[in-house]
C-alpha positions as CSV (number, residue, x, y, z in Angstrom):
1,M,0.0,0.0,0.0
2,I,2.9,2.4,0.8
3,H,4.4,1.8,-2.6
4,F,1.1,2.4,-4.4
5,N,0.6,5.7,-2.5
6,V,4.0,6.9,-3.5
7,I,3.4,6.1,-7.2
8,V,0.0,7.9,-7.1
9,F,1.8,10.9,-5.5
10,L,4.4,11.0,-8.2
11,L,1.9,10.7,-11.0
12,G,-0.2,13.4,-9.5
13,L,2.8,15.7,-9.2
14,F,3.9,15.4,-12.8
15,S,0.5,14.9,-14.5
16,P,0.4,18.5,-15.8
17,L,3.4,17.6,-17.9
18,V,1.6,14.7,-19.7
19,Y,-0.3,15.6,-22.8
20,S,-3.3,13.7,-23.9
21,H,-4.0,12.7,-27.6
22,G,-7.7,12.7,-27.2
23,C,-10.5,14.5,-25.4
24,R,-13.2,12.9,-23.4
25,M,-16.7,14.3,-23.6
26,E,-16.8,15.0,-19.8
27,D,-13.5,17.0,-19.9
28,D,-13.6,20.7,-19.4
29,E,-10.0,21.2,-20.6
30,C,-7.9,19.2,-23.0
31,E,-4.2,19.5,-23.7
32,F,-2.2,18.4,-26.8
33,K,1.3,18.7,-28.0
34,L,2.3,19.0,-31.6
35,V,6.0,18.6,-32.5
36,I,7.0,19.9,-35.9
37,S,10.0,18.1,-37.5
38,Y,11.5,16.9,-40.7
39,K,11.0,13.3,-41.7
40,L,11.8,11.1,-44.7
41,T,9.3,9.2,-46.9
42,M,9.6,5.4,-47.5
43,V,12.0,4.8,-44.6
44,V,11.5,2.8,-41.3
45,N,14.1,2.3,-38.7
46,R,16.7,3.8,-41.0
47,T,15.9,1.2,-43.7
48,L,14.5,2.0,-47.1
49,V,11.2,0.3,-48.1
50,K,9.5,-0.2,-51.5
51,P,5.9,-0.8,-52.5
52,Y,4.5,-3.9,-54.1
53,N,0.8,-4.8,-54.7
54,G,-0.5,-2.4,-52.0
55,K,2.1,-3.4,-49.4
56,L,5.6,-2.4,-48.3
57,Y,8.7,-4.5,-48.1
58,R,12.4,-3.9,-47.4
59,Y,14.3,-2.4,-50.3
60,D,16.3,-5.6,-50.9
61,V,13.4,-8.0,-51.1
62,T,13.1,-9.8,-54.5
63,R,10.7,-12.7,-53.6
64,F,7.6,-10.9,-52.3
65,T,5.5,-14.0,-51.7
66,D,8.0,-15.2,-49.1
67,A,8.8,-11.9,-47.5
68,Q,7.1,-10.4,-44.4
69,P,5.5,-7.0,-45.3
70,I,6.2,-4.0,-43.2
71,P,3.2,-2.4,-41.4
72,T,2.1,0.5,-43.5
73,D,1.3,2.7,-40.4
74,E,5.0,2.8,-39.5
75,V,6.0,4.5,-42.8
76,I,5.3,7.9,-44.3
77,T,4.6,6.6,-47.9
78,M,3.1,9.6,-49.7
79,D,3.0,8.3,-53.3
80,G,5.5,5.5,-52.7
81,F,8.3,7.1,-54.8
82,S,11.4,5.0,-54.7
83,E,13.7,7.7,-53.4
84,S,13.2,9.2,-49.9
85,V,11.9,12.7,-49.9
86,K,11.9,15.3,-47.1
87,V,8.6,16.2,-45.6
88,I,7.4,18.2,-42.6
89,A,5.6,16.0,-40.1
90,V,3.5,16.6,-37.1
91,N,4.3,14.1,-34.3
92,G,6.1,12.0,-36.9
93,T,3.2,11.6,-39.3
94,V,1.8,13.2,-42.5
95,P,-0.9,14.3,-42.1
96,G,-0.6,15.1,-38.4
97,P,-2.8,13.5,-35.8
98,T,-6.5,14.2,-35.9
99,I,-7.5,16.4,-33.0
100,E,-11.0,15.6,-31.7
101,V,-12.7,17.8,-29.1
102,Y,-16.2,18.8,-27.9
103,K,-18.1,22.0,-28.0
104,G,-17.7,24.0,-24.7
105,Q,-14.2,22.7,-23.9
106,T,-11.0,24.7,-23.5
107,V,-8.2,23.5,-25.7
108,I,-4.5,24.0,-25.0
109,I,-2.1,23.0,-27.7
110,E,1.6,23.4,-27.4
111,V,3.3,23.6,-30.8
112,E,7.1,22.9,-30.6
113,N,9.3,23.8,-33.6
114,E,12.0,21.2,-34.2
115,L,12.7,22.4,-37.8
116,F,16.4,23.2,-38.4
117,S,16.2,26.4,-40.3
118,E,12.7,27.9,-40.4
119,G,10.0,29.3,-38.2
120,T,6.4,28.2,-38.2
121,T,3.0,28.9,-36.9
122,M,-0.3,26.9,-36.7
123,H,-3.6,28.2,-37.9
124,W,-6.8,26.6,-36.8
125,H,-8.7,26.8,-40.1
126,G,-12.4,27.8,-39.7
127,I,-12.3,28.3,-35.9
128,H,-13.5,31.8,-35.1
129,Q,-11.2,32.4,-32.1
130,K,-13.9,34.6,-30.6
131,G,-12.2,36.4,-27.7
132,T,-8.8,34.9,-28.5
133,P,-7.7,36.7,-31.7
134,Y,-4.0,36.2,-30.6
135,M,-4.4,32.4,-31.2
136,D,-5.3,32.5,-34.9
137,G,-1.8,31.5,-35.9
138,V,-1.1,33.9,-38.8
139,P,2.6,35.2,-38.8
140,W,2.9,39.0,-38.8
141,V,-0.8,39.4,-38.4
142,T,-1.7,37.7,-35.0
143,Q,1.7,36.5,-33.8
144,C,5.4,36.3,-34.4
145,P,6.7,33.1,-36.0
146,I,7.7,30.3,-33.7
147,L,11.5,30.1,-34.3
148,P,13.5,26.8,-34.4
149,G,13.7,25.4,-30.9
150,Q,10.8,27.5,-29.6
151,S,7.3,26.6,-28.6
152,F,4.0,28.5,-28.6
153,R,1.1,27.6,-26.4
154,Y,-2.2,28.1,-28.2
155,E,-5.2,28.3,-25.9
156,F,-8.8,28.9,-26.9
157,N,-12.4,28.0,-26.2
158,I,-14.5,25.7,-28.5
159,T,-17.7,27.4,-29.5
160,Q,-18.5,25.6,-32.8
161,T,-19.0,22.1,-34.1
162,G,-18.1,20.5,-37.4
163,T,-15.1,19.7,-39.7
164,F,-12.1,21.9,-39.4
165,W,-8.4,21.5,-39.8
166,Y,-5.0,22.9,-38.7
167,H,-2.1,23.9,-40.9
168,S,1.0,26.0,-41.0
169,H,0.4,29.6,-42.2
170,L,4.1,30.3,-43.0
171,G,5.5,29.9,-46.5
172,T,4.9,26.6,-48.3
173,Q,4.9,24.4,-45.2
174,R,1.3,23.3,-45.6
175,N,2.2,21.7,-48.9
176,M,5.2,20.0,-47.3
177,G,2.9,18.0,-45.0
178,L,2.2,20.4,-42.0
179,F,-1.5,19.9,-41.6
180,G,-4.1,17.7,-39.9
181,A,-7.8,17.4,-39.2
182,F,-9.5,19.2,-36.3
183,I,-13.0,17.7,-35.5
184,I,-15.4,19.3,-33.1
185,H,-18.3,17.2,-31.8
186,E,-21.5,18.0,-29.9
187,K,-21.6,16.5,-26.4
188,T,-24.0,13.8,-27.5
189,K,-23.6,10.3,-28.8
190,P,-22.8,10.4,-32.5
191,K,-25.5,9.2,-34.8
192,M,-23.2,7.2,-37.0
193,E,-19.5,6.2,-37.4
194,E,-17.2,8.6,-39.2
195,H,-14.2,8.8,-41.5
196,V,-11.9,11.7,-42.3
197,M,-10.4,12.3,-45.7
198,L,-7.6,14.9,-46.3
199,I,-6.9,15.5,-50.0
200,T,-3.6,17.0,-51.1
201,E,-1.5,17.2,-54.3
202,Y,2.1,15.9,-54.1
203,N,5.3,16.4,-56.0
204,H,8.2,14.0,-55.1
205,N,10.7,15.7,-57.4
206,W,10.4,19.2,-56.1
207,D,9.8,20.4,-52.6
208,A,7.0,23.0,-52.0
209,D,9.4,25.9,-52.2
210,M,10.6,24.9,-55.7
211,S,7.0,24.5,-56.8
212,I,6.4,28.2,-55.9
213,I,9.7,29.4,-57.3
214,K,9.5,27.8,-60.7
215,P,6.2,29.4,-61.8
216,R,7.6,32.7,-60.8
217,L,11.0,32.6,-62.3
218,G,10.9,29.9,-65.1
219,H,8.8,26.8,-65.1
220,Y,10.6,24.0,-67.1
221,L,10.6,20.2,-66.9
222,D,12.9,18.0,-68.9
223,G,13.9,21.0,-71.0
224,E,10.3,22.0,-71.9
225,M,8.3,24.9,-70.5
226,I,5.3,23.9,-68.5
227,G,2.3,26.0,-69.5
228,R,-0.9,26.8,-67.7
229,T,-3.8,24.3,-67.8
230,K,-7.4,25.3,-68.0
231,S,-10.7,24.1,-66.6
232,L,-13.7,23.3,-68.8
233,D,-15.0,26.9,-68.7
234,G,-11.7,28.4,-69.9
235,A,-10.4,29.6,-66.5
236,F,-6.7,29.1,-66.0
237,F,-4.9,27.2,-63.3
238,T,-1.5,28.5,-62.0
239,P,1.1,26.0,-63.2
240,L,1.8,23.5,-60.4
241,N,3.4,20.3,-61.4
242,V,1.7,17.3,-59.7
243,D,3.1,13.8,-59.6
244,S,0.3,12.3,-57.6
245,V,-2.7,13.1,-55.3
246,L,-2.9,11.8,-51.8
247,V,-5.7,10.8,-49.4
248,N,-4.6,10.9,-45.8
249,G,-1.0,10.9,-46.9
250,R,-1.2,7.9,-49.3
251,G,-1.5,7.7,-53.0
252,R,0.2,6.2,-56.1
253,Y,2.6,7.4,-58.7
254,Y,1.6,6.7,-62.3
255,D,4.2,6.7,-65.0
256,E,3.6,8.1,-68.5
257,S,2.3,4.7,-69.7
258,G,-0.4,4.8,-67.0
259,K,1.2,2.0,-64.9
260,H,1.2,2.7,-61.1
261,N,3.9,1.7,-58.6
262,G,1.6,-0.4,-56.3
263,A,1.9,1.9,-53.3
264,P,-0.6,1.3,-50.4
265,L,-3.8,3.3,-50.4
266,T,-6.0,4.6,-47.6
267,V,-8.8,2.1,-46.8
268,F,-12.1,3.1,-45.2
269,E,-13.9,0.1,-43.7
270,V,-17.7,0.0,-43.6
271,E,-20.2,-2.6,-42.5
272,S,-23.2,-3.7,-44.6
273,G,-26.4,-2.0,-43.7
274,K,-24.9,0.9,-41.8
275,E,-24.7,4.6,-42.5
276,Y,-21.4,6.5,-42.4
277,R,-20.4,10.2,-42.3
278,F,-17.3,11.2,-44.3
279,R,-15.6,14.5,-43.4
280,V,-13.6,15.6,-46.5
281,I,-11.0,18.3,-46.2
282,A,-9.2,20.0,-49.2
283,A,-5.8,20.6,-47.8
284,G,-4.0,21.0,-51.1
285,A,-2.3,24.0,-52.6
286,L,-4.1,24.7,-55.8
287,Y,-6.5,22.3,-57.6
288,P,-10.2,21.7,-57.0
289,F,-11.2,18.0,-57.0
290,E,-14.3,16.3,-58.3
291,V,-15.1,13.5,-55.8
292,S,-17.4,10.4,-56.1
293,V,-17.9,7.0,-54.7
294,D,-18.5,4.1,-57.0
295,G,-21.8,2.3,-56.5
296,H,-23.0,4.7,-53.7
297,Q,-25.2,7.8,-53.6
298,I,-23.5,10.7,-51.8
299,V,-25.7,12.9,-49.6
300,I,-24.1,16.3,-48.7
301,V,-25.0,17.3,-45.1
302,A,-22.6,20.0,-44.1
303,S,-19.8,22.3,-45.3
304,D,-17.2,24.2,-43.4
305,G,-18.7,23.3,-40.1
306,Y,-22.3,24.3,-40.8
307,G,-25.2,21.9,-41.5
308,L,-27.1,21.8,-44.8
309,K,-30.4,20.4,-45.9
310,P,-29.4,16.9,-47.1
311,T,-28.7,17.0,-50.8
312,P,-28.1,13.8,-52.9
313,V,-25.5,14.2,-55.6
314,D,-23.3,12.0,-57.8
315,Y,-20.2,14.3,-57.7
316,F,-19.2,17.3,-55.6
317,I,-16.2,19.6,-56.2
318,I,-14.1,20.7,-53.3
319,N,-11.7,23.6,-53.5
320,P,-8.6,24.3,-51.4
321,G,-9.5,25.2,-47.9
322,E,-13.1,23.9,-48.1
323,R,-14.7,21.0,-46.2
324,F,-17.7,18.9,-47.2
325,D,-19.4,16.3,-45.0
326,F,-21.4,13.6,-46.8
327,T,-23.1,10.4,-45.8
328,I,-23.4,7.1,-47.6
329,H,-25.5,4.1,-46.9
330,A,-23.5,0.8,-47.1
331,N,-26.3,-0.9,-49.0
332,N,-24.3,-2.4,-51.9
333,S,-22.9,-5.9,-52.3
334,V,-20.1,-6.8,-49.9
335,G,-16.9,-5.9,-51.7
336,N,-14.4,-3.2,-52.5
337,Y,-15.3,0.1,-54.2
338,W,-13.2,3.0,-55.5
339,I,-13.5,6.4,-53.9
340,R,-12.3,8.7,-56.8
341,G,-11.1,12.2,-57.2
342,Q,-9.9,14.1,-60.2
343,T,-8.8,17.7,-60.8
344,L,-10.8,19.9,-63.2
345,Q,-7.9,20.3,-65.5
346,M,-8.6,19.7,-69.2
347,G,-6.1,17.3,-70.8
348,K,-4.6,16.1,-67.5
349,N,-5.3,13.0,-65.5
350,N,-4.3,14.0,-62.0
351,T,-6.4,11.7,-59.9
352,F,-6.6,10.1,-56.5
353,E,-7.9,6.8,-55.3
354,A,-9.0,5.4,-51.9
355,I,-10.8,2.2,-51.1
356,L,-14.2,1.7,-49.6
357,R,-14.0,-1.8,-48.1
358,Y,-17.0,-3.7,-46.7
359,K,-16.3,-5.8,-43.6
360,G,-15.9,-9.3,-44.8
361,A,-14.7,-8.4,-48.3
362,P,-11.4,-9.8,-49.6
363,V,-8.3,-7.7,-49.1
364,E,-7.9,-6.8,-52.8
365,E,-8.3,-3.8,-55.0
366,P,-11.7,-2.8,-56.3
367,N,-12.9,-3.5,-59.9
368,S,-15.8,-1.1,-59.5
369,T,-16.7,1.4,-62.3
370,V,-17.6,5.0,-62.1
371,S,-21.1,6.1,-63.0
372,D,-21.7,6.6,-66.7
373,C,-23.3,10.0,-66.7
374,I,-23.8,10.1,-70.4
375,Q,-25.5,6.7,-71.1
376,Q,-26.9,5.6,-67.7
377,K,-28.1,8.7,-65.9
378,N,-28.1,12.5,-65.9
379,C,-25.7,13.1,-63.0
380,T,-26.0,15.8,-60.4
381,L,-22.9,17.9,-59.7
382,L,-22.4,20.3,-56.8
383,N,-20.2,23.3,-56.2
384,C,-18.7,23.6,-59.6
385,P,-16.8,26.9,-60.3
386,F,-18.9,27.1,-63.4
387,L,-22.5,26.3,-64.3
388,Y,-22.2,23.7,-67.1
389,N,-20.3,20.5,-67.5
390,P,-21.6,18.8,-70.7
391,H,-19.4,15.7,-70.0
392,K,-21.4,14.9,-66.9
393,S,-24.9,16.4,-67.2
394,D,-27.1,18.4,-69.5
395,K,-28.5,20.3,-66.5
396,P,-26.7,23.2,-64.6
397,C,-24.4,22.3,-61.8
398,L,-25.8,23.0,-58.4
399,T,-24.0,26.0,-56.9
400,F,-23.3,26.4,-53.3
401,G,-25.8,29.3,-53.2
402,D,-28.5,26.8,-54.2
403,L,-28.1,24.9,-50.9
404,E,-29.9,25.8,-47.7
405,S,-28.9,25.6,-44.1
406,N,-30.7,22.8,-42.2
407,Y,-31.7,25.1,-39.3
408,R,-33.6,28.3,-38.9
409,D,-31.1,31.1,-39.1
410,V,-31.5,34.8,-39.9
411,R,-28.9,36.3,-42.1
412,P,-27.3,39.6,-40.8
413,P,-29.9,42.3,-41.4
414,F,-29.7,45.5,-43.4
415,L,-30.0,48.4,-41.0
416,S,-29.6,51.9,-42.2
417,G,-26.4,53.4,-40.6
418,K,-25.2,50.0,-39.5
419,F,-24.6,48.5,-42.9
420,K,-21.4,48.6,-44.9
421,E,-20.7,47.1,-48.4
422,H,-17.2,46.4,-49.8
423,F,-16.4,45.3,-53.3
424,L,-13.2,43.2,-53.5
425,N,-11.8,42.2,-56.9
426,F,-9.3,39.2,-56.9
427,A,-7.2,39.3,-60.1
428,F,-3.8,39.8,-61.7
429,P,-4.1,43.3,-63.2
430,G,-1.1,45.4,-64.3
431,E,1.0,45.7,-67.5
432,P,2.7,42.9,-69.4
433,G,5.5,41.5,-67.3
434,N,4.1,42.9,-64.0
435,T,0.8,41.3,-63.1
436,P,1.0,40.3,-59.4
437,A,-1.7,38.7,-57.4
438,S,-3.8,41.4,-55.7
439,I,-7.1,42.6,-54.2
440,N,-8.4,45.8,-55.7
441,G,-5.0,46.4,-57.2
442,R,-3.2,46.2,-53.9
443,V,-0.5,43.5,-53.5
444,F,-0.4,42.5,-49.8
445,V,2.8,43.2,-48.0
446,E,3.2,41.3,-44.7
447,P,4.1,43.6,-41.8
448,T,7.4,43.0,-40.0
449,V,5.8,43.1,-36.6
450,N,2.8,41.6,-34.8
451,P,0.1,44.3,-35.6
452,L,-2.1,43.1,-32.7
453,T,0.5,44.1,-30.2
454,Q,2.6,46.6,-32.2
455,P,0.0,48.5,-34.3
456,N,2.1,51.7,-34.4
457,E,5.1,50.0,-35.9
458,I,3.5,48.9,-39.2
459,D,5.7,50.5,-41.8
460,S,3.8,49.6,-45.0
461,P,0.3,51.1,-44.8
462,C,-1.6,51.7,-48.0
463,D,-2.1,55.4,-47.2
464,N,1.5,56.0,-48.2
465,A,1.6,53.6,-51.2
466,N,-0.1,55.7,-53.9
467,C,-3.0,53.3,-54.3
468,G,-6.2,54.1,-56.0
469,V,-8.4,53.7,-59.1
470,D,-6.5,52.2,-62.1
471,K,-3.4,52.0,-60.0
472,M,-1.3,49.1,-58.6
473,C,0.5,49.3,-55.3
474,R,2.2,47.2,-52.7
475,C,1.1,47.7,-49.1
476,T,-0.4,46.1,-46.0
477,Y,-4.0,46.3,-47.2
478,S,-6.5,46.6,-44.4
479,I,-10.2,47.5,-44.1
480,S,-11.6,48.8,-40.8
481,L,-14.9,47.4,-39.6
482,K,-17.1,49.2,-37.0
483,P,-18.5,47.2,-34.0
484,D,-21.7,45.3,-34.7
485,D,-22.1,46.5,-38.3
486,T,-23.6,44.2,-40.9
487,V,-20.9,43.9,-43.5
488,Q,-21.7,42.8,-47.0
489,I,-18.7,41.7,-49.1
490,V,-19.0,41.4,-52.9
491,M,-16.1,39.2,-54.1
492,T,-15.4,39.4,-57.8
493,S,-13.0,38.0,-60.4
494,L,-13.4,40.6,-63.1
495,G,-11.5,43.0,-65.3
496,R,-8.0,42.7,-66.6
497,G,-6.2,39.7,-65.1
498,N,-9.3,37.8,-64.1
499,S,-7.8,34.6,-65.5
500,D,-8.6,32.3,-62.6
501,S,-11.3,31.4,-60.1
502,H,-10.3,31.9,-56.5
503,P,-11.1,30.0,-53.3
504,M,-11.3,32.8,-50.8
505,H,-11.0,32.1,-47.1
506,L,-11.9,34.5,-44.2
507,H,-10.4,34.1,-40.7
508,G,-12.4,34.9,-37.6
509,H,-15.9,34.5,-39.2
510,S,-18.1,32.2,-41.2
511,F,-20.1,34.2,-43.7
512,Y,-23.6,33.8,-45.1
513,V,-23.6,33.1,-48.8
514,V,-26.5,35.3,-50.0
515,K,-26.0,35.5,-53.7
516,M,-23.8,34.1,-56.5
517,G,-23.4,35.5,-60.0
518,F,-21.8,33.6,-62.9
519,P,-20.7,34.7,-66.4
520,K,-22.6,33.9,-69.6
521,Y,-21.7,30.4,-70.9
522,N,-22.1,28.4,-74.1
523,E,-24.4,25.8,-72.6
524,T,-23.2,23.2,-75.1
525,S,-19.4,23.5,-74.5
526,G,-19.5,25.1,-71.1
527,Q,-17.1,27.9,-72.2
528,I,-17.4,31.4,-70.9
529,L,-18.8,33.8,-73.5
530,S,-18.7,37.0,-71.4
531,N,-18.4,38.3,-67.9
532,N,-21.3,38.9,-65.6
533,K,-22.9,42.3,-66.2
534,D,-24.2,42.9,-62.7
535,I,-20.9,44.6,-61.7
536,D,-19.6,47.9,-63.0
537,C,-15.8,48.0,-62.8
538,R,-15.7,51.7,-63.3
539,G,-12.4,53.5,-63.9
540,D,-10.5,53.7,-67.2
541,P,-11.9,51.0,-69.6
542,K,-8.6,50.8,-71.3
543,K,-6.9,49.7,-68.1
544,N,-9.9,47.8,-66.7
545,Y,-8.2,47.0,-63.3
546,C,-11.7,46.8,-61.7
547,N,-10.3,48.0,-58.3
548,D,-13.2,50.4,-57.7
549,A,-16.3,48.3,-58.6
550,T,-19.9,48.8,-57.7
551,W,-23.3,47.5,-58.8
552,S,-24.2,48.3,-62.4
553,N,-27.7,49.2,-61.1
554,S,-27.5,52.0,-58.7
555,N,-30.8,51.0,-57.1
556,W,-29.3,47.7,-55.8
557,E,-28.6,48.3,-52.1
558,G,-28.8,46.2,-49.0
559,D,-31.6,43.7,-49.3
560,N,-32.8,45.4,-52.5
561,V,-30.7,43.1,-54.7
562,P,-32.5,40.7,-57.1
563,G,-31.9,37.1,-56.1
564,I,-30.5,37.8,-52.7
565,K,-31.2,34.9,-50.3
566,L,-32.8,36.4,-47.1
567,E,-33.7,33.1,-45.4
568,N,-31.8,29.8,-44.8
569,A,-28.6,31.2,-46.5
570,P,-25.8,28.6,-46.1
571,R,-22.7,29.5,-44.2
572,K,-19.1,28.9,-45.0
573,D,-15.6,30.3,-44.4
574,T,-14.1,29.4,-47.8
575,I,-15.9,29.9,-51.1
576,M,-14.8,29.7,-54.8
577,V,-15.3,33.0,-56.6
578,P,-15.9,32.1,-60.2
579,K,-13.9,33.6,-63.1
580,G,-16.1,36.3,-64.7
581,G,-18.5,36.3,-61.8
582,Y,-19.0,37.2,-58.1
583,V,-20.1,36.0,-54.7
584,V,-22.0,38.1,-52.1
585,V,-21.5,37.2,-48.4
586,R,-22.5,38.8,-45.1
587,I,-21.1,38.9,-41.6
588,V,-21.7,40.8,-38.4
589,A,-18.7,42.6,-37.1
590,D,-19.0,41.1,-33.6
591,N,-15.5,39.5,-33.2
592,P,-12.8,42.1,-32.5
593,G,-9.4,41.2,-34.0
594,L,-7.3,41.4,-37.1
595,W,-8.7,38.8,-39.5
596,L,-6.9,37.8,-42.7
597,M,-8.9,37.2,-45.9
598,H,-6.9,35.5,-48.6
599,C,-7.0,33.2,-51.6
600,H,-6.3,29.6,-50.4
601,I,-4.2,28.8,-53.5
602,E,-0.8,28.9,-52.0
603,L,0.9,30.7,-54.8
604,H,-1.8,33.4,-55.0
605,S,-1.8,34.1,-51.3
606,M,2.0,34.3,-51.1
607,G,2.0,36.5,-54.2
608,G,-0.2,39.1,-52.5
609,M,-3.9,38.2,-52.8
610,A,-4.7,39.0,-49.2
611,L,-6.0,41.7,-46.9
612,V,-6.7,42.2,-43.2
613,F,-10.0,43.2,-41.7
614,N,-9.3,45.5,-38.8
615,E,-12.4,44.7,-36.7
616,S,-13.2,46.9,-33.7
617,F,-9.5,47.3,-32.7
618,A,-10.4,49.4,-29.7
619,R,-12.4,46.5,-28.3
620,L,-9.6,43.9,-28.5
621,P,-9.4,41.4,-25.7
622,E,-6.6,41.8,-23.2
623,I,-3.2,40.9,-24.6
624,P,-1.9,37.6,-23.1
625,D,1.1,38.0,-20.8
626,N,4.5,37.5,-22.4
627,L,3.1,37.4,-26.0
628,P,6.3,37.7,-28.1
629,K,7.0,40.8,-30.1
630,C,9.0,41.0,-33.3
631,H,10.3,43.6,-35.7
632,S,13.1,44.3,-38.3
633,F,16.4,45.6,-37.2
634,K,17.1,48.7,-39.3
635,K,19.9,51.2,-39.7
636,G,19.9,54.0,-37.2
637,V,18.8,52.1,-34.2
638,Y,21.9,53.2,-32.2
639,N,21.5,56.8,-33.1
640,N,18.1,56.9,-31.4
641,R,19.6,56.1,-28.0
642,K,19.9,58.9,-25.5
643,D,23.3,57.7,-24.4
644,T,24.8,57.8,-27.9
645,G,28.0,59.3,-26.6
646,K,28.9,56.5,-24.3
647,N,31.1,53.7,-25.4
648,D,30.1,50.1,-25.1
649,K,32.1,49.5,-21.9
650,E,30.5,52.5,-20.1
651,R,27.0,51.3,-21.3
652,N,27.7,47.7,-20.1
653,D,29.1,49.0,-16.7
654,Q,26.0,51.1,-16.2
655,N,23.6,48.2,-17.1
656,Y,25.3,45.7,-14.9
657,N,25.2,46.3,-11.2
658,G,26.0,42.9,-9.8
659,G,22.3,41.8,-9.6
660,I,19.6,40.3,-11.8
661,N,16.9,42.8,-12.6
662,D,15.2,41.1,-15.6
663,P,11.7,40.0,-14.2
664,T,11.6,37.1,-16.7
665,V,15.0,35.8,-15.5
666,I,13.8,36.1,-11.9
667,V,10.7,34.1,-12.6
668,V,12.6,31.4,-14.4
669,L,15.1,31.2,-11.5
670,G,12.2,31.0,-9.0
671,V,10.6,28.2,-11.0
672,L,13.9,26.3,-11.1
673,F,14.4,26.7,-7.4
674,G,10.9,25.5,-6.8
675,V,11.5,22.4,-8.9
676,L,14.8,21.8,-7.1
677,C,12.9,21.9,-3.7
678,I,10.3,19.4,-5.0
679,L,13.0,17.0,-6.1
680,V,14.7,17.3,-2.7
681,I,11.4,16.5,-1.0
682,L,10.8,13.5,-3.3
683,V,14.3,12.1,-2.5
684,I,13.6,12.5,1.2
685,V,10.2,10.8,0.8
686,F,11.7,8.0,-1.2
687,L,14.5,7.4,1.3
688,S,11.9,7.4,4.2
689,V,9.8,4.8,2.4
690,L,12.8,2.7,1.6
691,I,14.0,2.8,5.2
692,A,10.5,1.9,6.4
693,V,10.3,-1.1,4.0
694,L,13.7,-2.4,5.1
695,K,12.7,-2.2,8.8
696,Q,9.5,-4.2,8.1
697,R,11.5,-6.9,6.3
698,K,14.0,-7.2,9.2
């Protein structure tokens, strides 16, 4: 009994240092630790492995029938490419571990940076951070980067439910593997079993930095220039060379002949007769994917954490940053079925595969076939960035605006004096050779400080950058929002440089999608004929930068806009703005903070397609103690000192008085002294117990 009590005492003493990897429904507070580090693909215990027939073996195996396969879960496979490739892992895996919590809990997540040469941050995509804007994880907007060897303790309350995810918001790290799912449940028993799907592109020849540099400076492969691809409507895709597409970090590499390398795929097991919920997360850098399940009807039930009236579809398109939840009924014959995905690129076959395996089915690859939308049925498509896809259906694609929320919800109202409308154009205007990504002609420049804590040190405001109608400029673009205003944002892709569609993501809010406008199409081919006419770009028609747009009809204001959805408008935090068209969304400015809005195509965001909503800055919550500050070190710093005339020795002598005055150092020393005292007490307790036991034995 004495020994047991001592063990309990020790565990209780050090329990705060132990991090859980899950959250129980009854917990009020949950702690996690995420360690960010470099790893290699296709290596286990310093030994290279190779794929064969959906399994992994040592690199030197030649007779696979006699060899023992290596457990797939022990290896970061990606697409099974024969050479090891560097990735960025979270707790040793790609994707990182799924974080599952419950509404109403407080979550504490320590992120530790073990990367050699780069900082990082962690953004909790879709989580509003109401009351905790400092925890949003955006470098140089809400925090300073976490430098190598440093940690950052994120702490926030869970007020939402649904499918979310986390990812680095620094550079190209997301596309290197630094992401994972973040699922928030109601505190009730789930209605059905669930599966999570994270979809990403992958290039095993170039790391993510190279995939960004090449399109900017010269995009060549095997001596040939790589051009831009198009979607069916004629919208361009920024060139991103893709070797494979992964589901939960697993996929296959196909060579030019169409033969794959036999790498293991992600398998989702179901039981006949049951219903399942799939949470699909588009974690990739660029491409939208068309998703389907062979032999099963998909029913869309939620997007970006908000419920929708159940909508049966055959295919749905998911864009970078978006999430869709769907259900399926496992009512087909026991067997294996393909879960398929394909980019919307014309003339390219960038696809992904995963396996839906019924319990009791043989462990083999499916031989199922995709629905024949031409001969067998008129397929239903959802969330296309265009209206017509003659290869799948002769009826228009369902837009996200066609969907309805599955609960009674009132969109933010139009109130005179408390309503503000902003037109934001996402495009690449400019002159030949200089067409950067921008919003309203403003190329976003990241501050060199944390604006939440150092607002007076921002040195790149747009006021000093000669911005305006028919102009291009580079600055830290921000828009101020007044407390509790209804804010209507009209997002467009118009004017010169509207070559692409853009998946736009807003931090700190989920918006109501109240209207979508598309260009005019050739309904037979699906090609764009002309841009939507509801928007007047204004300005010089020869330049046509469209950075001062408004409604073409001056009577359109507030709720007086034809087609605006005033009831059951669906909610999201990421939406695709179609080329040649627009999306109208609404929020209420009730969450003080600095909230980034940006294109979730990595190259566009890094190129400057971003801005910050400065929401009720005077009402910001209290700054957490010891939140790090950061800034550039520029010429003239020494000249600003009052003691400029003193030499270094005099300054050092003055600053050092034989004591320690830094409060942080004092606190650290106090903590160390306290730990030392505890250790001394433990030693005394241990020796006392040991002496007592020895006496009993004698």
